[in-house]
C-alpha positions in Angstrom: -12.6 112.1 -37.0 -13.3 114.8 -39.7 -16.0 114.2 -42.1 -14.8 113.8 -45.7 -16.2 116.9 -47.4 -14.1 116.5 -50.6 -16.4 114.2 -52.6 -14.8 112.4 -55.5 -15.5 109.2 -57.4 -13.3 106.2 -56.8 -11.9 104.5 -59.8 -14.5 101.7 -59.6 -17.4 104.2 -59.4 -16.1 106.3 -62.3 -15.3 103.2 -64.4 -18.8 101.8 -63.9 -20.2 105.1 -65.4 -17.8 105.0 -68.3 -18.7 101.3 -69.1 -22.4 102.3 -69.3 -21.6 105.0 -71.8 -19.6 102.6 -74.0 -22.4 100.2 -73.9 -24.9 102.9 -75.1 -22.5 104.0 -77.8 -22.7 103.0 -81.5 -20.2 100.1 -81.8 -19.1 101.4 -85.2 -17.9 104.7 -83.6 -14.7 105.5 -81.8 -15.9 106.7 -78.4 -14.1 108.4 -75.6 -15.6 109.0 -72.1 -14.3 111.4 -69.5 -15.9 111.3 -66.0 -15.0 114.1 -63.6 -16.2 115.0 -60.1 -14.7 117.8 -58.1 -15.4 119.7 -54.9 -14.5 123.4 -54.9 -14.1 125.0 -51.4 -13.5 128.7 -50.9 -13.4 131.1 -48.0 -13.1 134.8 -48.8 -12.4 137.6 -46.4 -12.3 141.4 -46.8 -11.7 144.3 -44.4 -10.5 141.7 -41.9 -13.7 139.7 -41.9 -14.9 136.5 -43.5 -17.4 137.5 -46.2 -18.3 134.3 -48.1 -18.1 130.5 -47.9 -18.4 128.2 -50.9 -18.6 124.4 -50.9 -19.7 123.2 -54.4 -19.5 119.9 -56.1 -19.5 119.6 -59.9 -19.8 116.4 -61.8 -19.6 116.0 -65.5 -19.4 113.3 -68.1 -18.1 114.2 -71.6 -18.7 111.8 -74.5 -16.6 112.2 -77.6 -17.8 110.3 -80.7 -15.7 109.9 -83.9 -17.2 108.5 -87.1 -18.1 109.5 -90.6 -15.0 111.6 -90.7 -16.3 113.9 -88.0 -16.0 114.4 -84.2 -18.9 115.3 -81.9 -19.2 115.9 -78.2 -22.0 115.5 -75.7 -21.8 116.7 -72.1 -24.1 115.9 -69.1 -24.0 116.6 -65.4 -26.4 113.7 -64.8 -24.8 110.3 -63.9 -28.0 108.3 -64.4 -28.8 106.2 -67.5 -31.0 108.8 -69.1 -28.4 111.5 -68.7 -25.7 109.3 -70.1 -27.7 108.1 -73.0 -28.6 111.7 -73.9 -24.9 112.7 -73.9 -24.1 109.8 -76.2 -27.0 110.8 -78.5 -25.8 114.4 -78.8 -22.3 113.3 -79.6 -23.3 110.8 -82.2 -25.9 113.1 -83.9 -23.2 115.7 -84.4 -21.2 113.2 -86.4 -24.2 112.0 -88.4 -26.3 115.0 -89.3 -24.9 117.8 -87.2 -22.1 120.3 -87.4 -19.5 118.0 -85.8 -15.9 119.0 -86.4 -14.4 117.5 -89.5 -11.5 115.1 -88.9 -10.9 112.4 -86.3 -8.0 111.3 -84.2 -6.6 107.9 -83.3 -7.7 106.5 -80.0 -5.1 106.2 -77.3 -4.4 102.5 -77.0 -4.6 100.7 -73.6 -1.7 101.7 -71.4 -0.9 102.5 -67.8 -0.2 105.9 -66.3 2.1 106.7 -63.4 0.8 108.1 -60.1 2.4 111.5 -59.5 4.0 112.0 -56.1 2.3 114.4 -53.7 -0.7 115.1 -55.9 -3.1 113.5 -53.4 -3.5 114.3 -49.8 -6.0 112.6 -47.4 -5.6 115.5 -45.1 -6.8 117.9 -47.8 -9.8 115.7 -48.6 -10.8 115.7 -44.9 -10.9 119.5 -44.6 -14.3 120.9 -43.7 -15.7 124.4 -43.3 -14.5 124.7 -39.7 -11.0 123.9 -40.7 -11.1 126.5 -43.4 -12.5 129.1 -41.1 -9.9 128.4 -38.4 -7.1 128.8 -41.0 -8.5 132.0 -42.4 -9.1 133.5 -39.0 -5.5 132.7 -38.0 -4.4 134.8 -41.0 -6.8 137.6 -40.3 -5.7 137.9 -36.6 -2.1 138.5 -37.8 -3.2 141.6 -39.7 -4.3 143.7 -36.8 -3.6 147.3 -37.6 -3.9 146.6 -41.3 -6.8 146.2 -43.8 -6.6 142.7 -45.1 -8.4 140.8 -47.9 -7.8 137.4 -49.5 -9.1 134.0 -50.4 -8.4 130.5 -49.3 -9.2 127.9 -52.0 -9.2 124.1 -51.9 -10.1 121.7 -54.6 -10.5 117.9 -54.5 -11.0 116.2 -57.8 -11.1 112.9 -59.6 -10.9 112.2 -63.4 -11.3 109.0 -65.3 -10.9 108.6 -69.1 -11.9 105.4 -71.0 -12.3 104.6 -74.7 -13.7 102.0 -77.0 -10.2 100.6 -77.6 -10.0 99.5 -73.9 -8.1 102.4 -72.4 -8.8 103.2 -68.7 -6.9 106.0 -66.8 -7.7 107.4 -63.4 -6.3 110.3 -61.5 -7.3 112.0 -58.2 -5.8 115.3 -56.9 -6.0 117.8 -54.2 -4.7 121.4 -54.4 -5.3 124.7 -52.8 -3.9 128.1 -52.0 -4.1 131.1 -49.7 -3.6 134.5 -51.3 -3.9 137.7 -49.3 -3.1 141.4 -49.4 -2.7 143.8 -46.5 -2.9 147.6 -46.7 -1.7 150.1 -44.1 -4.3 152.1 -42.2 -3.0 155.4 -43.8 -3.5 153.8 -47.2 0.1 154.5 -48.4 1.5 150.9 -48.2 0.4 147.6 -49.5 1.8 144.1 -49.3 0.8 140.7 -50.7 1.8 137.1 -50.1 0.5 133.7 -51.2 1.2 130.0 -51.3 -0.1 127.0 -53.2 -0.3 123.6 -51.6 -1.3 120.0 -52.2 -1.5 119.1 -48.5 -3.6 121.4 -46.4 -1.4 120.6 -43.4 1.4 122.5 -45.1 -0.6 125.8 -45.3 1.0 128.2 -42.8 -1.6 130.9 -42.8 0.1 133.0 -40.1 3.4 133.0 -42.0 1.6 134.2 -45.2 -0.1 137.0 -43.3 3.1 138.0 -41.6 4.8 138.3 -45.0 1.9 140.4 -46.4 1.9 142.8 -43.4 5.7 143.1 -43.4 5.7 144.2 -47.0 2.8 146.6 -46.4 4.6 148.2 -43.4 7.9 148.5 -45.4 6.1 150.1 -48.3 4.6 153.1 -46.4 4.9 156.6 -48.0 6.7 155.6 -51.2 8.7 158.1 -53.2 8.8 158.3 -56.9 11.9 157.5 -59.0 12.5 158.4 -62.6 11.1 155.8 -65.0 13.9 154.2 -67.0 15.6 150.8 -67.5 16.7 149.3 -64.2 18.1 146.1 -62.9 15.1 144.3 -61.4 14.7 141.6 -58.8 11.6 139.7 -59.4 9.8 137.3 -57.0 8.6 134.1 -58.8 4.9 135.2 -58.5 5.7 138.6 -60.2 6.2 137.0 -63.6 4.2 133.7 -63.3 1.3 135.2 -65.4 3.7 135.8 -68.3 4.8 132.1 -68.2 1.1 131.1 -68.1 0.4 133.1 -71.2 3.4 131.6 -73.0 2.4 128.1 -72.2 -1.3 128.6 -72.9 -1.1 130.5 -76.2 2.4 130.1 -77.7 3.7 126.5 -77.2 1.9 124.9 -80.1 3.4 124.0 -83.5 0.6 125.2 -85.8 0.7 128.8 -84.3 4.4 129.0 -84.8 4.3 127.6 -88.4 1.5 130.1 -89.2 3.6 133.0 -87.9 1.3 133.9 -85.0 3.5 133.0 -82.0 6.7 134.2 -80.4 8.3 131.0 -81.6 7.7 131.7 -85.3 10.9 132.2 -87.3 11.3 135.3 -89.4 10.7 134.4 -93.0 8.7 131.2 -92.1 9.0 128.1 -90.1 9.7 127.9 -86.3 12.5 128.6 -83.9 12.9 125.0 -82.9 16.6 124.4 -82.5 17.3 128.1 -81.9 18.3 129.7 -78.6 15.4 131.6 -77.2 16.4 132.0 -73.5 19.6 132.2 -71.4 21.5 129.0 -71.9 21.2 128.3 -68.1 17.5 127.9 -68.3 15.2 124.9 -69.3 11.4 124.7 -69.3 10.3 121.2 -68.4 6.8 119.8 -68.0 6.7 116.6 -65.9 3.7 115.2 -64.1 6.1 113.4 -61.7 7.7 116.7 -60.6 7.5 116.4 -56.7 7.2 120.2 -56.4 4.5 120.7 -59.0 2.8 117.4 -60.0 -0.3 117.2 -62.2 -2.5 114.4 -63.7 -0.4 112.4 -66.2 -3.0 112.6 -69.0 -5.4 115.0 -70.6 -9.2 114.6 -70.9 -9.0 112.3 -73.9 -6.2 110.2 -72.5 -3.2 111.6 -74.3 -0.2 111.0 -71.9 1.8 113.9 -70.5 5.3 112.7 -70.8 8.3 114.5 -69.4 8.9 117.2 -72.0 11.7 119.7 -72.5 10.1 122.6 -74.3 13.3 124.6 -73.9 16.6 122.9 -73.0 19.6 124.9 -72.0 18.0 128.0 -73.6 17.2 126.2 -76.9 13.6 125.6 -78.1 13.3 121.9 -78.4 9.5 121.1 -78.7 6.2 122.7 -79.5 2.9 120.7 -79.0 1.1 119.1 -81.9 -2.0 117.1 -82.7 -2.5 113.6 -84.1 -1.9 114.3 -87.8 1.6 115.5 -87.0 2.1 112.6 -84.6 1.2 110.2 -87.3 3.6 111.9 -89.7 6.4 111.6 -87.2 5.6 107.9 -86.4 4.4 108.7 -82.9 1.6 106.7 -81.3 -0.1 109.9 -79.8 0.2 113.7 -80.0 2.5 115.8 -77.9 0.2 117.5 -75.5 0.7 120.6 -73.5 -0.3 120.5 -69.8 0.1 124.2 -69.3 2.2 123.4 -66.3 6.0 123.8 -66.3 9.2 124.1 -64.2 11.7 126.8 -65.1 14.8 124.9 -64.1 18.3 126.4 -63.9 21.1 124.3 -65.5 22.9 121.9 -63.2 26.0 123.5 -61.8 24.5 127.0 -62.0 25.2 129.0 -58.9 21.9 129.8 -57.3 21.2 132.9 -55.2 18.6 133.7 -52.5 16.6 136.9 -52.8 18.7 138.3 -50.0 21.9 137.5 -51.9 20.4 139.1 -55.0 19.8 142.3 -53.0 23.2 142.2 -51.3 25.1 142.0 -54.7 23.0 144.6 -56.5 24.5 148.1 -56.9 21.3 149.8 -58.0 17.9 148.3 -58.9 14.3 147.8 -58.1 12.8 144.9 -56.1 9.3 143.8 -57.3 6.8 141.7 -55.4 4.1 141.6 -58.1 3.2 142.7 -61.6 -0.2 143.1 -63.2 0.1 141.5 -66.7 -1.7 142.5 -69.9 -0.7 141.9 -73.5 1.1 144.9 -75.2 2.0 142.7 -78.2 0.4 139.2 -78.3 2.5 137.9 -81.1 5.8 138.9 -79.6 4.8 138.1 -76.0 5.4 141.6 -74.8 3.4 142.7 -71.7 2.4 145.9 -69.9 1.1 146.5 -66.4 2.1 148.0 -63.1 4.0 147.0 -60.0 1.9 146.2 -57.0 2.0 145.4 -53.3 5.6 146.2 -52.4 8.2 147.9 -54.7 11.5 149.1 -53.3 14.7 150.8 -54.5 17.9 148.8 -54.0 21.2 150.7 -53.6 24.6 149.4 -52.8 23.4 146.0 -51.6 20.4 147.0 -49.5 16.8 148.1 -49.8 16.9 151.8 -49.1 13.3 153.0 -49.5 9.8 152.1 -50.9 9.1 153.6 -54.3 5.9 154.6 -56.1 4.5 151.9 -58.4 5.5 152.1 -62.0 4.2 151.0 -65.4 6.3 148.7 -67.4 6.5 147.4 -71.0 8.7 144.2 -71.0 8.6 140.5 -71.4 10.2 137.3 -69.9 11.4 136.8 -73.5 13.7 139.7 -72.7 14.5 139.6 -69.0 15.2 135.9 -69.1 17.9 136.7 -71.6 19.4 139.4 -69.4 19.9 137.4 -66.3 22.4 138.4 -63.6 21.3 135.9 -60.9 18.9 132.9 -60.6 17.3 131.4 -57.5 15.9 128.0 -56.5 12.6 127.3 -58.2 9.5 127.2 -56.0 5.8 126.5 -56.6 4.0 129.8 -57.3 0.9 130.8 -55.5 -1.4 129.9 -58.4 0.0 126.4 -58.7 1.1 124.8 -62.0 4.3 126.8 -62.3 7.6 126.1 -60.5 9.7 129.2 -61.0 12.9 130.8 -59.6 13.3 134.4 -58.4 15.6 136.2 -60.8 17.7 139.3 -61.1 17.9 140.8 -64.6 19.3 144.0 -66.1 17.5 146.7 -68.3 13.9 146.0 -67.3 11.8 148.7 -68.9 9.8 150.9 -66.6 7.9 153.6 -68.6 5.9 155.8 -66.2 4.8 156.4 -62.7 1.6 154.6 -61.8 -1.1 156.1 -59.6 -1.7 152.9 -57.6 -0.9 151.8 -54.0 
């Protein structure tokens, strides 16, 4: 039987720590306690050899105190009484004499949270260093004749939130990924593949390696094509970073109302109620999503309800804090988990990548894009294609092409859709996205990159 290397706290263990904190806290304060323990495991390889191994546990208790019209925080990595009392003292001193943030929020009242499906795997918790090495070696062995590099990550975590109103919420999770690239020995071709998992038993390292080497082999000796606007076929991982930036920096109401986000309306206000994407698309965050589950509450206990940010192309919601929640008669804020599914509308004809290629007269197939802001406010990005880029002509891939720089945005190409595929969990986790084919993607220059 494998040794359990993924150390976490049970609900009972974490709750005992939280109860001590609440006992130490000033009874006149509103107090929130967050107790986390995670085990991060990592195996890296480069030039077809394992280079580093990591197995690190990190525990943390965060105390939030709200009184005197201010909010203060104290953090400790010690779970003993002295460490907990010190965190309480730091938090409360910030609300009395220190620079604690002005303003407080209502405590989340006692409630239950659902248990997301597939978020926890005993098989993942049981993984040890030998298991990781075996899986990494199986990938490396499939890259003979190529130069490979990559990383295998696994994280096992527990989180408990409690407050002085009597709330207790507990979540445990396992997640991981294998991401790797392969380069041809003549240094003219490069390929990449990756997969995120919750259950380590579902990680097919050999299949990932085969996909990376196949792309590398087929991208040898690329030829340049003229930069222009092309129909583009994008794998889900190619534009996942764009969706992350949107969810992380642009899905909040204050930024839109202040005119600093892509969802600010010209002349003031927001674009809520307006069409912002193709009417076949919806952006939905749901901790109960079986393909991309996540903990159903944030570190202070605000629930993550199923939320349509965009529904049938129309912007429906932006996240907001407790002041706005109180104004709207809600018991708690609308929180943003920075995790989302891009879901095609029911009844939409879905296409596989092969079908997208077969029905494309002329276009470019893209495996990956590097992603940097070209215009933060408008969510416009720039970067280069990487790890497998091909010209598509008359329904088939005809040749590899040199990488190109682009200036474009999902705000554009998700409004120029020609075909949509089945959403899948991207290699970084958190985002469940479909492959897409879109017209008029803006390639601006040849890029000197393999």
